[in-house]
C-alpha positions in Angstrom: 106.5 12.4 98.2 109.2 14.3 97.1 110.1 14.4 93.6 113.6 15.8 92.6 114.1 16.0 88.8 117.6 16.1 88.6 118.1 16.5 84.8 121.7 16.8 83.1 122.1 17.9 79.6 125.2 20.4 78.9 122.8 23.5 78.9 124.3 26.4 80.4 122.4 29.7 80.3 124.9 32.8 80.9 122.8 36.2 81.4 125.4 38.8 81.1 125.6 38.2 77.3 122.7 35.4 77.1 124.1 32.7 75.3 123.5 29.0 75.9 125.2 25.9 74.8 122.9 22.9 74.0 124.2 19.1 73.7 120.7 17.0 72.4 122.5 14.3 71.5 125.3 13.1 74.3 128.0 10.8 73.1 126.9 10.9 69.5 127.4 14.4 69.3 129.1 15.9 71.9 133.0 15.2 70.1 132.1 19.1 68.6 133.7 21.0 71.0 131.2 24.1 71.1 127.6 23.5 70.3 126.6 27.3 71.2 125.3 29.9 69.5 125.4 33.1 70.7 122.1 34.9 70.1 122.5 38.5 71.8 119.2 39.9 70.5 117.1 37.1 69.4 117.7 35.3 72.5 117.5 38.2 74.9 113.9 38.9 73.5 113.2 34.9 74.3 114.6 35.3 77.3 113.1 38.2 78.9 109.5 37.1 77.7 110.2 33.7 79.5 111.9 34.7 82.6 109.2 37.5 83.1 106.8 34.3 83.1 108.9 32.3 85.3 109.2 35.2 88.0 105.5 36.2 88.0 104.5 32.8 88.4 101.3 32.7 90.5 99.4 29.8 92.4 96.7 30.4 90.8 97.3 28.3 87.7 98.2 25.4 89.9 95.1 25.6 92.1 93.1 22.6 91.0 96.5 20.6 89.4 98.5 18.0 90.8 101.4 15.9 89.4 99.8 12.6 88.2 96.3 14.2 89.0 96.6 13.1 92.3 94.2 14.5 95.3 94.9 15.4 97.7 97.5 17.8 95.8 101.2 17.7 97.0 102.6 19.5 100.3 105.1 20.6 98.4 105.5 21.2 94.3 108.5 23.6 93.4 109.2 23.4 89.9 111.8 25.2 87.6 109.2 26.0 85.4 107.4 28.5 87.4 107.6 30.7 90.1 111.3 31.3 89.7 112.8 34.4 91.4 116.3 35.3 89.7 119.2 37.6 91.0 121.0 37.8 87.6 121.4 34.7 86.5 121.1 32.8 89.7 118.1 31.5 91.8 117.4 33.4 95.2 113.9 31.9 95.4 111.9 29.1 94.3 108.3 29.3 94.8 105.9 26.4 96.5 102.9 25.6 94.4 102.0 23.0 97.1 99.2 23.2 99.9 102.4 23.8 102.6 103.4 27.0 100.3 106.9 26.7 101.6 109.2 28.5 99.3 112.9 27.6 99.2 115.1 30.5 99.2 118.6 32.1 99.3 119.9 35.3 100.1 123.5 34.9 99.7 124.4 35.6 96.0 127.6 33.3 96.2 125.5 30.5 97.4 122.8 30.9 94.8 122.7 27.9 92.1 122.4 28.9 88.6 119.2 29.2 86.2 119.6 27.0 82.7 116.6 27.9 80.4 116.9 24.7 78.7 118.2 21.9 81.3 116.3 19.1 80.4 114.1 18.0 77.5 113.9 21.5 76.6 112.7 22.5 80.2 114.5 24.9 82.7 116.4 23.8 85.5 118.5 24.9 88.8 122.5 23.8 88.4 124.4 23.4 91.8 127.8 23.6 91.6 128.6 20.7 94.1 130.8 23.2 96.5 128.8 26.1 97.7 125.4 26.1 96.2 122.2 25.3 97.9 118.8 26.8 98.7 117.2 26.9 102.5 113.9 24.8 102.5 111.2 23.8 104.7 109.9 20.3 104.1 108.5 19.7 107.8 105.0 19.2 106.3 105.6 15.7 105.8 107.1 15.2 109.5 105.7 12.8 112.2 103.7 10.5 109.6 103.5 8.3 106.3 105.1 10.3 103.4 106.4 9.7 100.2 109.7 11.3 98.6 110.5 10.9 94.8 113.6 11.8 93.2 114.8 11.5 89.3 117.9 13.0 88.1 121.6 13.4 87.0 124.5 14.5 89.5 128.3 15.1 88.6 129.7 12.3 90.2 133.4 13.5 89.8 132.8 16.3 92.5 132.5 13.7 95.1 130.9 10.1 96.1 128.5 11.8 98.6 126.2 14.1 97.0 123.2 15.5 99.0 120.3 16.5 97.1 118.7 17.3 99.9 118.8 16.9 104.3 117.0 17.4 107.6 119.1 17.4 110.9 117.3 17.4 114.0 117.4 15.1 117.2 115.6 12.2 116.3 117.1 12.0 112.5 120.6 13.1 113.1 122.3 13.9 109.6 119.2 12.5 107.5 120.1 12.8 103.9 118.7 12.2 100.6 121.3 11.4 98.7 123.0 10.2 95.2 125.6 8.0 96.2 128.3 7.0 94.0 129.7 3.5 94.7 131.1 3.0 91.4 134.6 2.7 93.0 134.2 1.3 95.9 133.1 2.8 99.3 130.5 2.9 101.4 127.7 0.4 101.1 124.7 2.5 99.3 122.2 1.7 101.8 124.3 2.5 104.9 122.4 5.4 105.5 119.0 5.6 106.3 116.4 7.5 104.0 119.3 7.9 101.7 118.2 7.4 97.8 121.3 5.6 96.1 121.2 5.9 92.3 124.3 3.7 90.8 126.2 5.9 89.0 127.7 5.1 85.5 125.4 1.9 84.9 122.3 3.7 82.3 124.9 6.7 81.2 128.0 7.2 80.1 129.2 10.6 79.1 132.2 11.3 76.9 134.8 13.2 78.8 135.4 15.6 75.7 132.2 16.4 76.0 131.1 20.1 77.0 129.2 18.6 79.7 127.0 21.2 82.3 129.4 23.9 83.3 129.0 24.8 87.2 128.5 21.5 88.2 127.3 19.4 85.7 128.4 16.0 84.2 131.8 16.1 83.0 133.4 13.0 84.1 133.6 9.6 82.0 131.2 7.1 82.7 129.7 9.1 85.4 125.9 10.5 86.0 123.3 9.1 88.1 120.5 9.3 85.6 116.7 8.4 86.4 114.2 8.5 88.6 113.6 7.2 92.7 111.3 7.2 95.1 111.1 7.0 98.8 108.2 6.3 101.1 107.6 5.5 104.9 104.6 3.9 106.0 105.0 1.9 102.5 103.4 -0.5 100.3 104.4 -3.4 102.2 104.5 -4.5 106.0 108.2 -3.8 105.8 107.8 -0.2 106.7 110.0 1.5 104.2 110.1 0.8 100.8 112.9 2.2 98.8 112.0 2.0 95.3 114.7 3.0 92.6 113.5 4.0 89.2 116.4 4.3 86.9 116.3 5.2 83.0 116.8 1.8 81.5 116.1 -0.5 84.4 115.4 -3.8 83.7 113.4 -4.2 87.1 111.9 -1.2 88.7 112.5 -1.8 92.5 114.8 -2.3 95.2 113.9 -2.8 98.9 115.9 -1.2 102.0 115.6 -2.6 105.5 112.9 -2.1 107.4 112.2 1.3 108.8 109.5 2.2 111.5 110.7 5.8 112.5 109.2 8.7 110.7 110.9 12.0 110.2 110.1 13.9 113.2 111.7 16.9 115.6 112.6 20.0 115.0 115.0 20.3 111.9 117.0 22.5 109.6 116.2 21.4 105.6 118.2 22.1 102.4 118.3 21.7 99.0 121.6 20.9 97.7 123.4 20.0 100.8 123.7 18.0 103.7 124.2 20.1 106.7 127.8 22.2 106.0 128.9 19.4 103.4 128.1 16.8 100.9 127.1 19.6 98.3 125.1 18.5 95.4 126.7 18.8 91.8 124.1 18.7 89.0 120.7 19.8 88.3 117.6 19.8 89.8 114.0 20.7 88.0 111.2 19.6 90.5 110.2 18.7 93.7 107.1 17.3 94.8 106.3 16.1 98.4 103.1 14.3 99.8 102.4 14.0 103.6 100.5 10.4 103.0 101.5 7.1 101.2 100.8 6.5 97.8 99.7 3.3 96.3 101.2 1.6 93.2 98.9 3.4 90.5 99.3 6.5 92.2 103.3 6.3 92.1 103.4 5.4 88.5 100.9 8.5 87.7 103.7 10.8 89.0 106.4 8.7 87.6 104.9 9.0 84.2 104.3 12.9 84.7 108.0 13.2 85.0 109.0 10.7 82.3 107.0 12.3 79.8 107.8 16.3 81.2 111.7 15.4 81.3 112.4 12.6 78.4 113.2 9.7 81.2 112.7 6.4 80.6 110.1 4.4 82.8 110.4 0.4 83.2 106.6 -0.1 83.9 103.5 1.1 81.6 103.3 5.1 81.4 100.1 6.2 83.1 97.9 9.6 82.4 97.1 11.3 85.4 93.6 9.5 85.0 95.2 6.3 85.0 94.9 5.4 81.1 97.9 3.7 79.9 99.8 5.9 77.3 102.5 3.6 76.5 101.9 0.0 76.7 105.3 -2.0 77.2 103.2 -5.5 76.4 102.0 -3.9 73.3 105.3 -2.1 72.1 107.1 -5.2 73.0 110.8 -4.6 71.1 110.7 -0.9 71.1 111.0 -0.3 74.8 113.7 1.8 74.4 114.8 5.5 74.8 111.1 6.6 75.1 110.0 9.7 74.6 106.6 11.6 74.4 104.8 14.7 74.3 101.5 15.4 76.1 98.8 17.9 77.6 96.9 17.2 80.6 95.5 19.6 82.6 95.1 18.6 85.9 98.5 18.3 86.4 99.5 20.9 84.9 101.7 18.8 82.1 101.9 20.8 78.4 105.1 18.9 77.1 105.1 20.1 73.4 108.5 18.8 72.3 110.8 16.3 73.5 113.7 13.9 73.1 114.5 11.2 74.7 117.2 12.2 77.9 118.2 8.3 78.5 121.1 8.0 76.6 123.3 8.4 73.4 121.0 6.2 71.2 117.9 8.3 71.0 118.0 11.5 68.8 114.7 12.1 67.7 113.0 15.2 68.2 109.0 15.7 67.9 107.4 18.8 68.2 103.9 19.3 68.5 102.0 21.4 65.3 104.6 21.2 63.2 107.2 23.2 65.6 110.1 22.7 67.1 111.8 25.9 68.9 114.6 26.8 71.3 112.4 25.6 74.5 109.1 24.0 75.6 107.8 27.2 76.8 108.9 29.2 73.4 106.7 26.5 71.5 103.5 28.3 71.0 101.8 25.2 69.2 97.9 23.8 71.1 96.8 20.3 71.4 93.9 18.8 72.8 93.6 17.9 76.7 94.3 14.4 77.5 96.3 13.9 74.0 99.7 12.3 74.3 102.0 10.7 71.9 104.8 8.4 72.8 107.7 6.9 71.1 110.3 4.0 71.2 113.1 2.2 69.2 114.3 -1.0 68.6 117.2 -0.3 69.6 118.6 -1.1 65.5 121.9 0.0 64.4 122.6 3.6 63.4 123.5 2.8 60.0 121.6 1.8 56.6 120.9 -1.6 55.0 120.6 -1.6 51.0 117.1 -2.5 49.8 118.5 -2.5 46.0 121.0 -0.4 44.5 119.2 2.5 44.7 117.4 2.4 47.9 118.8 2.3 51.9 116.9 2.4 54.8 117.7 3.0 58.5 118.5 0.0 60.7 116.7 1.6 63.9 112.9 1.9 63.8 110.2 3.7 65.9 107.2 2.9 67.2 104.3 5.2 68.1 101.4 5.0 70.7 99.1 7.9 70.6 96.5 8.5 73.1 93.2 10.6 71.6 94.4 12.9 68.9 97.6 15.0 69.2 97.4 16.0 65.1 100.6 16.4 62.7 103.9 16.9 64.8 107.2 17.8 63.4 109.8 14.8 63.5 113.9 16.1 63.4 117.2 13.9 63.3 120.6 15.5 62.9 122.4 15.2 59.5 125.2 14.2 61.5 123.6 11.0 62.6 121.4 10.2 59.8 123.4 11.2 56.9 122.5 11.4 53.1 125.3 8.8 51.9 127.0 9.8 48.4 125.9 9.3 45.4 121.9 9.5 47.1 119.9 12.6 46.4 116.6 12.1 48.3 115.9 11.5 52.0 112.4 10.4 53.3 110.8 9.7 56.7 109.0 6.1 56.2 106.1 5.7 57.7 104.0 2.1 58.1 100.3 2.8 56.7 99.2 0.7 59.8 100.6 -0.8 62.7 102.2 -4.0 60.7 106.1 -3.5 60.6 106.5 -6.0 58.1 105.7 -4.1 54.5 107.4 -3.9 51.2 109.4 -0.7 50.8 107.0 0.3 48.1 104.0 0.3 50.4 105.8 2.7 52.8 104.6 5.9 53.2 107.3 8.4 52.1 107.4 12.2 53.2 110.3 14.0 52.0 112.8 15.6 54.7 113.5 19.0 54.4 116.8 20.2 55.3 117.2 22.9 58.5 118.8 24.4 61.3 117.9 23.9 65.2 120.1 25.1 67.8 122.5 26.2 65.1 123.1 22.6 63.9 122.0 20.8 60.8 118.9 18.6 61.1 116.3 17.0 58.5 112.8 17.6 59.5 109.5 16.3 58.5 105.8 16.7 59.1 103.4 13.8 59.8 100.0 12.8 61.8 100.7 9.7 63.0 98.1 7.4 64.5 98.7 4.5 67.3 100.7 1.9 66.5 102.5 3.0 63.3 106.1 2.5 62.8 108.5 5.3 61.2 112.2 5.1 60.0 114.1 7.0 57.6 115.2 5.8 54.1 117.3 7.4 51.2 117.5 7.0 47.5 119.3 7.5 44.5 116.3 8.3 42.5 116.4 9.1 38.4 112.9 11.2 39.4 115.4 13.6 40.6 114.5 16.6 43.0 112.2 18.7 40.9 108.4 18.4 40.5 107.1 18.1 36.8 106.2 20.8 34.9 103.1 20.1 33.5 101.7 21.2 30.1 98.2 22.3 32.0 97.5 22.3 35.9 93.7 21.9 35.3 91.7 19.3 33.8 87.9 19.4 33.1 85.3 17.2 32.5 83.9 16.7 28.9 80.2 16.4 29.2 78.4 14.1 29.2 81.9 11.6 30.2 82.3 11.9 33.9 85.8 10.8 33.8 88.7 13.2 32.8 92.3 11.5 30.6 95.0 12.8 33.2 97.3 11.1 30.3 96.7 14.0 28.0 99.0 16.1 30.5 102.6 15.8 29.6 106.0 17.2 31.7 108.5 19.0 29.9 111.0 18.1 32.2 110.4 14.2 32.0 114.0 12.3 33.6 114.8 9.6 30.9 113.6 6.6 32.6 111.0 7.6 34.8 107.1 7.4 33.8 104.8 10.5 35.0 102.2 9.4 37.3 99.0 10.4 38.7 98.3 9.9 42.7 95.0 11.1 44.9 97.1 12.0 47.9 100.7 13.1 49.4 102.7 11.5 50.1 102.6 9.5 47.2 102.3 5.7 47.4 101.6 2.5 45.5 98.5 2.8 47.4 96.9 6.1 46.1 98.2 5.5 42.8 95.8 6.2 40.2 95.4 3.2 37.8 93.7 4.5 35.0 94.3 7.9 34.3 92.9 7.9 30.8 89.8 7.9 32.5 89.8 8.9 35.8 86.6 9.6 37.6 87.1 12.0 40.3 83.3 11.2 41.9 84.8 8.6 43.6 88.2 10.1 44.8 89.1 13.8 44.5 89.1 16.7 42.9 92.7 17.7 43.3 95.2 15.0 42.0 99.3 14.9 41.9 101.6 14.4 39.5 105.1 12.8 40.2 108.2 11.0 38.0 108.3 7.3 39.2 111.6 5.7 39.2 110.3 1.8 39.0 114.0 0.6 39.4 114.6 2.1 42.7 110.7 2.8 43.4 111.1 6.3 44.3 109.6 9.5 43.2 110.5 13.1 42.2 108.0 16.1 44.4 104.9 16.2 43.3 102.9 18.9 41.3 99.2 19.4 42.2 96.6 19.3 39.4 92.9 20.5 39.8 90.0 18.3 38.3 86.9 20.4 37.4 84.1 18.3 38.7 81.4 20.4 38.2 79.0 18.1 36.3 76.2 17.4 35.7 76.3 19.5 31.8 73.4 21.9 31.6 72.0 23.9 28.7 71.4 27.5 29.3 67.9 28.1 30.2 65.7 30.6 27.9 65.0 33.9 29.3 61.1 34.3 30.5 58.9 37.1 30.4 55.6 37.5 32.6 52.8 40.0 33.8 52.8 41.6 37.6 51.6 38.6 40.0 51.8 36.5 37.3 51.4 32.9 38.1 54.3 30.9 36.5 55.5 27.1 36.3 58.0 25.5 34.2 60.2 22.3 34.6 64.1 22.6 35.2 64.5 19.0 33.8 63.3 19.6 30.4 64.5 23.2 30.2 68.1 22.5 31.6 68.3 18.7 30.0 71.2 17.7 32.5 73.3 15.0 31.4 76.7 13.4 32.7 76.7 12.3 36.0 75.2 10.1 38.2 71.1 10.2 37.9 68.6 11.0 39.4 69.6 14.5 39.4 68.6 16.4 42.7 67.2 19.9 41.9 67.3 23.1 44.5 66.9 26.4 44.8 70.5 28.2 43.8 69.9 31.0 45.9 73.1 32.1 47.8 75.0 29.4 46.0 79.0 30.9 44.8 77.7 29.6 41.2 74.3 31.7 41.2 76.1 34.5 39.4 73.4 37.3 38.6 72.8 38.1 34.9 74.1 41.5 33.7 70.2 42.4 32.5 68.7 41.5 35.9 68.9 44.6 37.5 65.8 44.2 39.7 67.7 41.4 41.5 66.9 37.4 42.6 62.8 37.1 42.9 61.5 38.3 46.1 60.4 35.8 49.1 56.9 37.0 48.1 57.3 35.0 44.7 57.6 31.8 46.7 59.9 30.2 44.5 59.5 26.2 45.0 61.3 23.7 43.3 60.4 19.9 43.4 63.9 18.4 44.1 63.3 14.9 42.6 61.6 16.0 39.2 62.7 19.8 38.7 59.2 21.3 38.5 59.0 24.4 39.8 56.4 27.6 40.6 56.6 31.2 41.5 54.4 34.4 41.5 55.7 37.4 39.3 56.9 40.3 41.5 54.4 43.2 41.6 56.7 45.7 40.8 58.0 45.7 36.9 61.5 44.7 36.2 64.2 42.5 34.9 64.5 39.5 37.8 66.4 36.2 38.4 66.6 33.1 40.0 68.9 30.1 40.1 68.4 26.4 40.3 70.9 24.1 41.5 71.3 20.9 39.4 73.3 18.3 41.3 74.9 14.8 40.9 73.0 12.3 43.3 76.1 10.6 43.9 78.3 13.1 44.7 76.6 16.0 46.1 79.9 18.5 45.3 79.3 18.2 41.6 76.7 20.4 40.3 76.0 23.0 37.9 73.9 26.0 38.5 71.3 27.7 36.0 70.5 31.2 36.1 67.0 32.1 34.7 65.9 35.6 33.5 62.4 36.9 34.0 61.1 40.1 32.9 58.3 41.2 34.6 56.0 43.8 33.0 52.9 45.8 33.8 49.5 44.1 33.0 48.6 47.7 32.4 50.5 47.3 28.9 52.4 49.5 26.7 49.3 51.0 24.9 47.4 54.0 26.0 43.6 54.1 26.5 41.8 54.5 23.3 38.8 56.4 24.6 34.9 56.9 23.8 36.0 60.9 24.2 38.7 63.1 24.3 36.6 66.0 25.3 34.2 66.8 28.1 32.4 69.5 29.5 30.3 70.1 32.7 26.6 70.4 32.4 25.1 73.9 34.2 24.4 74.3 36.9 27.1 71.4 38.1 30.6 73.2 38.0 32.2 69.6 37.8 32.9 66.9 35.2 32.1 63.4 35.3 35.2 61.5 34.0 34.1 58.3 34.5 31.5 58.7 31.8 34.5 58.3 29.5 35.5 54.4 28.9 37.9 52.8 27.1 37.2 50.2 24.4 41.3 48.7 25.0 40.7 48.1 28.7 43.3 45.3 29.6 42.1 42.3 31.6 42.6 43.0 35.3 43.5 46.3 35.0 41.5 49.8 35.7 41.3 53.2 33.9 42.3 55.9 35.8 42.9 59.8 35.3 45.6 61.9 35.8 46.5 65.5 36.1 49.9 64.9 34.5 51.7 62.7 32.4 53.0 59.8 32.8 50.3 58.3 35.0 51.5 58.1 38.7 50.1 57.7 42.3 50.9 61.6 43.0 49.0 62.9 40.0 45.9 60.6 40.1 42.7 62.4 40.4 40.8 60.7 43.9 37.4 61.7 42.6 36.9 61.6 39.0 33.1 61.7 39.0 33.1 65.0 40.2 36.3 66.2 39.2 36.8 70.2 39.7 38.6 71.3 36.6 42.1 72.8 37.7 43.6 72.8 34.2 42.0 72.5 30.6 43.9 69.0 30.3 43.7 65.8 32.1 45.0 62.4 30.9 43.8 59.0 31.2 46.0 55.7 32.0 45.3 52.1 32.5 46.5 51.0 36.0 47.2 47.6 37.3 46.4 47.9 40.9 48.6 45.5 42.6 51.4 46.4 40.5 51.1 50.0 40.7 52.0 50.5 37.5 50.7 52.4 34.4 49.9 52.1 30.7 51.2 55.3 28.6 48.3 58.1 28.6 45.6 59.5 26.4 44.8 63.4 27.1 41.2 64.8 27.4 40.2 68.0 26.9 38.2 69.6 29.9 35.9 72.7 29.0 34.1 74.2 31.5 30.9 76.5 31.1 30.3 79.3 33.6 26.5 78.6 34.9 24.8 81.8 36.7 24.4 81.2 40.2 22.1 82.3 42.6 21.9 83.2 46.2 21.4 85.7 48.6 24.4 88.3 50.1 24.5 89.0 53.7 25.5 92.5 53.9 25.3 92.7 57.9 28.3 90.0 57.9 30.2 91.6 54.8 34.0 93.1 56.2 36.9 94.9 54.8 40.2 93.5 55.6 42.0 95.6 56.6 40.6 98.8 57.2 40.9 101.9 54.1 42.9 104.7 55.3 41.8 107.7 53.3 45.0 109.0 51.0 46.8 105.6 51.1 46.0 103.4 48.3 46.0 99.8 48.8 44.8 96.3 48.0 42.3 94.8 50.1 40.0 92.0 50.9 36.1 92.0 50.9 34.7 89.0 52.8 31.2 88.5 51.9 29.3 85.8 53.5 27.0 84.4 50.5 24.2 82.0 50.9 24.4 79.9 47.6 21.2 78.3 46.5 22.5 77.5 43.1 26.3 76.6 42.0 28.0 78.6 39.1 28.9 82.0 38.6 28.7 85.6 40.1 30.0 88.3 38.3 31.9 90.8 40.4 31.2 94.7 40.5 32.8 97.1 43.2 32.5 101.0 42.8 32.5 104.1 45.1 34.9 105.6 47.2 37.7 104.6 44.6 37.1 101.2 45.5 37.2 98.8 42.0 37.7 95.2 41.3 41.2 93.8 40.8 42.1 92.7 37.1 41.6 88.8 36.9 38.8 88.6 39.5 36.1 89.0 37.5 33.5 86.4 39.0 33.2 84.5 41.8 32.3 80.7 41.0 30.4 78.7 44.1 30.9 74.8 43.8 28.6 74.0 46.6 25.9 75.2 47.8 25.2 76.6 51.4 26.4 79.8 53.3 29.8 80.2 52.8 32.3 83.0 52.7 34.5 84.3 49.8 37.2 86.7 49.9 37.7 89.1 47.0 40.6 90.9 46.5 39.6 94.8 45.8 41.6 98.2 44.8 41.5 101.3 46.8 43.1 104.3 45.0 43.0 106.3 48.6 40.0 108.7 47.5 38.1 110.4 50.1 35.7 107.6 51.8 32.1 107.6 51.1 29.5 105.1 49.9 30.8 101.7 48.7 28.9 99.7 46.3 29.3 96.4 45.6 27.4 93.7 43.5 27.4 89.7 43.5 26.1 88.7 40.3 22.2 87.5 41.2 23.0 87.5 44.9 22.1 91.1 44.9 24.4 94.4 45.9 25.3 96.0 49.1 25.9 99.9 50.0 27.3 101.5 53.1 28.6 105.0 53.8 32.0 104.2 54.7 32.1 107.3 56.7 29.6 106.0 59.2 31.4 103.0 60.0 34.1 103.0 62.8 36.9 100.1 62.2 37.2 97.3 64.8 40.6 96.5 66.4 41.6 93.3 65.9 44.9 91.9 64.9 44.7 94.9 62.5 41.6 97.1 61.8 38.4 95.9 60.6 35.6 97.8 58.5 32.7 95.9 59.5 29.5 96.9 57.2 27.1 96.4 60.0 24.8 99.2 58.4 25.0 98.0 54.9 21.8 97.9 53.1 21.1 95.1 50.6 19.8 96.2 46.9 17.6 94.2 45.8 18.6 92.4 42.4 17.0 93.3 39.2 15.4 91.0 36.8 18.6 91.6 34.5 21.0 90.5 37.2 19.2 87.4 37.5 
């Protein structure tokens, strides 16, 4: 199938100084001599980005897509919105995205067609001048068998009456042309030449001669221009062999049949786009060429033509189909509105993504719609998105372009449009030129009027009124409004001479709150300082405002059944019109609750309570629902709750129906908090959150132990004290009495073995300890008196050493290492004499705290005297003497004198 989109708006792209002229409204607007806007900077940026995409287009984007979503894919698919290589502002190569991969090229600059960025329905095209411009092509992939050739377009019939869109020349098909043939002034029979596509010019489109037209090969003549679709098939749908179908924009019938033809295209041929052999050059615009090397059935044909109809704003005389065969415009369903049809849609299987459209059919359609509330310079520049498979199409009733008065202050446009939506497109921007849909003198408001449903016969007061905004598009003044249509809705435009004015109400307050326990608010308490005379201040639940969303009882408005935002507006009852709106926020955080009392708990204490009783909720709808408010925005940490929210280990549980709750106090003292959320059962969004504080204290209490004794002394021969012999008369339940070497009591200074405490100081401290909570009470001091007991044992003189070996003449402090077998714990007075040795001050005794053989290190002084006999006594353990001159030092890390020949001296009874 060969589809030629020959699209003819007055759009011209001039690359050297970057401008284009845009004529979106044909005859209605063409009496303006110049629609163009020179945009050297902004346009350059847009075109640079756009042309970059065109030049680098790759086949990867089209590997799976096909016009009409058909399979097998097209043999040739050339489209002006991708894969175009430019030589300045002219086209030197056109990439083929079909399976044949046959690019169309022109290497001679003078023969290259011009590139137009927005020639048709915001899409680009190639502009041929009718005199020298053409592209070399290759359509041989459809020869020697069945094929389908589709065409759609507009051409400049003033240039001549035989305008070849393309041609082949060979022995079997001499002079074969795909032509637009103008017979408006007589001439050859339009069906004389085999395979030619004839579109009767002037029948469906009339271009004002004063209009700007398409420069370098566009529509410039009066009542001239072939505008529409056609397709040509061999091996066709009927037994006639050739079915030549002309699909013309606005035609009441969809088919015309030529004579039977049974000869396929064959032989060696030369193919062109834009001319026949060396003559009959085409004048006009080409946007897209598609071929299939097989015959298509009727549904497939309609799917492809629907694709082009949506993309290029074409009219189509049958139902519009999506690529999957879904009816996206039903002519029976839309009876009376099958005029000037246009649409937007996305369908990835045919790479259709038309984001904004206007009907290209005639002078009577001027509505532009853009997806995502956006209308830009071109479809490629529109960056909005919507869902794959979604379409929105619209058509009008051909009503007059004039107003009809509803009353003295209201007029409604006579032309009405109907929409059909497939899947969900979302909100769109609707635009009409101010030069056509003008604001009459004496009127101050214009609206887009939309029926609330699919019934067009609704009173004016029930219409949805969307205020329009004045803006500039393409350098022209437009009205625009944004709306999310649903299928079957009707729309038009209306104007009002409204005393409500154009200013929104200036209210005494923009927030109202429910007064507990009442669940309603008094909106009528709000006043407006700028209310125009003859209007009333109304409140509505939605915008755009209408009688359908009027709040009928503003003095007792219940937001639980509607919304927490309402809209104030001035209403002119005589005209039935409104001012702009001012939003009012309604605080709906009911039910009301009382502040909960602070709670106290001991560490790890089990606690319970009832939020229903403690909070006494009122207002709203019962029964209330109670939940843990942790993480809710309304759950605010009290300043005093420095310890944070109750930990998970507390296992807070709340009964959603009764409000009863339980938790276990944390093990660590501090001020904690938790939140209970109370909600209206009828409206889960209406809630209050209460923050409880819990002061957790240590079970050990704040009182120091009252002890049975505050002094303790060891009992000889034991050198330790038994602190556990001391008791406390005021010990709290669940605590232990502990002893510590410092105060305040802590784990770090806790005495680990209080029953056999070896005193390290003269004072210890008693405290109560909450074991699981790891906390302590204040302390009570205990004085520890240590009685030194007389110890008993035996010195092993042979194992005695002096470290290090003394050096005669050198005074130094040494260590006397003594092995002592202790049989009785206690104190052993130390005596050292002879050879200049003496005990070090502060070490008068050796205290043995354990029985058995132990080594003890005793510091001694040596004054450097001549060495001789050394004698030392260790209490009742006896004495040892040695002649140091007879003992040689032993080598070690340092020299040591070992008193191997030391003679024990029997202890006297006095030392015992």
